[in-house]
Residue, then its C-alpha position, 0 to 999 in steps of 0.5 A: m442126673w449125676s450129681p458131681i460127686a458121682k461123676q468124680i467117682r465115676k471118673e476115678i473108677l474108670k481111670y483106676l480100672i484102666l491102669r490096673n487092667k492096662s486096657k480101656r475095654y472093661s472101663k468102657k463096658l462098666n461105663n455103658l452099664f452105668e449109663n444103662s442103669a441111669q436110664q433105667i432109674a430115671d425111667l423106673s425110679y422105685s426099681g432100685i432097693s430102698i437104702s434109707g426109707k422111700l427117700y434114697r435107693g441103690k441100683l447094683i451094677k457089678d460091685y457097685y451101687l448107684l445111690y440115688k435120691i428121688s424127689d417130686d420132679s427128678v431122680e439124682i444119682l448121688f454117689i457110686w458106692d463100692t460094695r466090698k466096702d463096710p455097709a455101716d459106712l454106706l448108712n453113715l454116708v446116706k445120714n450125711f446126705s439128708k442133713 
């Protein structure tokens, strides 16, 4: 369900927050939100907003989008996007996934 890229980004986000906050508390809460949202995506794959047609969708969690791809028999979380970044970069990223 989680792509290797999404797993790596999640790990980097959580590690950064632990260092910044000098505590694991917020990182644990955010990771729980990521996990709960992944389960919601698995159960209701079209519940997220459309990013590029019907193929790619996103689910907002705090300041992050879980970007995922829906295929016939599965849903894969491809990437975690920080919403504070330039939205044009997000569209370029999605275009690169579809190549």
